[in-house]
C-alpha positions as CSV (number, residue, x, y, z in Angstrom):
1,Q,-29.2,-3.5,20.1
2,V,-25.6,-3.1,19.3
3,Q,-24.9,-3.2,15.5
4,L,-21.7,-2.6,13.2
5,V,-22.5,-2.4,9.6
6,E,-19.6,-2.6,7.0
7,S,-19.8,-1.5,3.5
8,G,-17.3,-0.3,0.8
9,G,-15.6,-3.6,-0.2
10,G,-15.1,-4.7,-3.7
11,L,-12.9,-5.8,-6.2
12,V,-9.7,-3.5,-7.3
13,Q,-6.6,-3.8,-9.1
14,A,-3.5,-3.7,-7.4
15,G,-2.2,-0.3,-6.8
16,G,-5.8,0.9,-6.4
17,S,-7.7,2.1,-3.5
18,L,-11.0,1.6,-1.5
19,R,-12.5,3.1,1.5
20,L,-14.3,0.7,3.8
21,S,-16.9,2.1,6.3
22,C,-18.5,0.8,9.5
23,I,-21.6,2.3,11.0
24,Y,-21.9,1.5,14.7
25,S,-24.7,1.9,17.0
26,G,-26.2,0.7,20.2
27,T,-23.2,1.3,22.7
28,I,-20.1,3.3,23.5
29,F,-17.0,1.4,22.1
30,S,-13.5,2.3,23.9
31,T,-12.1,1.0,20.9
32,L,-12.8,0.3,17.4
33,D,-10.8,-1.9,15.0
34,W,-10.6,-3.3,11.5
35,Y,-9.8,-6.9,11.1
36,R,-9.3,-9.2,8.1
37,Q,-9.4,-12.9,7.3
38,A,-8.1,-14.3,4.2
39,P,-9.1,-18.2,3.2
40,G,-7.1,-20.7,5.4
41,N,-5.7,-17.8,7.5
42,Q,-6.6,-16.5,11.0
43,R,-8.3,-13.5,11.5
44,E,-5.7,-10.6,11.8
45,L,-5.8,-6.9,13.4
46,V,-5.3,-4.4,10.5
47,A,-6.0,-1.3,12.4
48,G,-7.5,0.2,15.4
49,I,-8.4,3.5,17.0
50,T,-9.1,4.4,20.7
51,I,-11.8,6.6,22.2
52,G,-8.9,9.2,22.7
53,G,-8.2,8.8,18.9
54,S,-4.7,7.0,19.2
55,T,-4.1,4.7,16.4
56,N,-2.2,1.5,15.6
57,Y,-1.7,-0.5,12.5
58,A,-0.3,-3.9,11.4
59,D,3.2,-3.5,10.0
60,S,2.0,-5.1,6.8
61,V,-0.5,-2.0,6.1
62,K,1.6,0.8,7.7
63,G,1.8,3.8,5.3
64,R,-0.7,2.6,3.2
65,F,-3.9,2.2,5.2
66,T,-5.6,4.9,7.5
67,I,-8.1,4.2,10.2
68,S,-10.4,7.3,11.2
69,R,-13.8,7.5,12.7
70,D,-16.5,10.5,12.5
71,T,-18.0,10.7,16.0
72,F,-20.9,12.5,14.6
73,K,-21.9,10.1,12.1
74,N,-20.8,7.1,14.4
75,T,-18.8,5.9,11.4
76,L,-15.5,4.1,11.4
77,Y,-13.3,4.2,8.1
78,L,-10.5,2.4,6.7
79,Q,-8.7,4.2,3.7
80,M,-6.7,1.6,2.0
81,N,-4.3,2.7,-0.8
82,N,-1.6,1.2,-2.9
83,L,-3.7,-2.2,-2.5
84,K,-1.8,-5.7,-3.0
85,P,-3.0,-8.9,-3.9
86,E,-2.2,-10.1,-0.4
87,D,-4.6,-7.6,1.0
88,T,-7.5,-9.7,-0.3
89,A,-9.7,-10.8,2.6
90,V,-12.8,-10.2,4.2
91,Y,-12.7,-7.2,6.3
92,Y,-14.5,-7.0,9.7
93,C,-15.2,-4.1,12.0
94,N,-14.9,-4.7,15.6
95,G,-16.0,-2.6,18.7
96,V,-15.1,-3.2,22.3
97,G,-17.7,-2.0,24.8
98,R,-16.6,0.7,27.1
99,W,-18.3,-0.6,30.1
100,S,-19.0,-4.2,29.3
101,R,-15.6,-4.9,27.5
102,A,-17.5,-7.2,25.2
103,N,-16.4,-7.7,21.6
104,Y,-18.9,-6.9,18.8
105,W,-18.5,-7.7,15.2
106,G,-19.9,-6.9,11.8
107,Q,-20.9,-9.1,9.1
108,G,-17.7,-8.3,7.0
109,T,-17.0,-7.0,3.5
110,Q,-15.1,-8.7,0.9
111,V,-12.0,-6.9,-0.6
112,T,-10.3,-8.6,-3.6
113,V,-7.2,-7.1,-5.3
114,S,-6.5,-8.5,-8.5
115,S,-2.8,-8.6,-9.7
């Protein structure tokens, strides 16, 4: 059974930091990503990391967010610094199966940044 479980969300003041975690299991993923969805908005890609370790970021978070993973702990991270109110959203962990190419989603974790 494939599972992705996020944690680490919360309420933080603008300029603060949070680190999100996503523990994954059940399959090998070719890519692991963080998405977010704010009320009334479409879900958007925040950052991604490939099985080879290449990373990519949305322009809006470059220089502030860092995606990483610990393959021994099967955990994906998103370090978020200098948070802004516009970063407020539900953040989701996503994985693409290496062989199935199926998309798997976590349940999401709420991040709220107050001004």
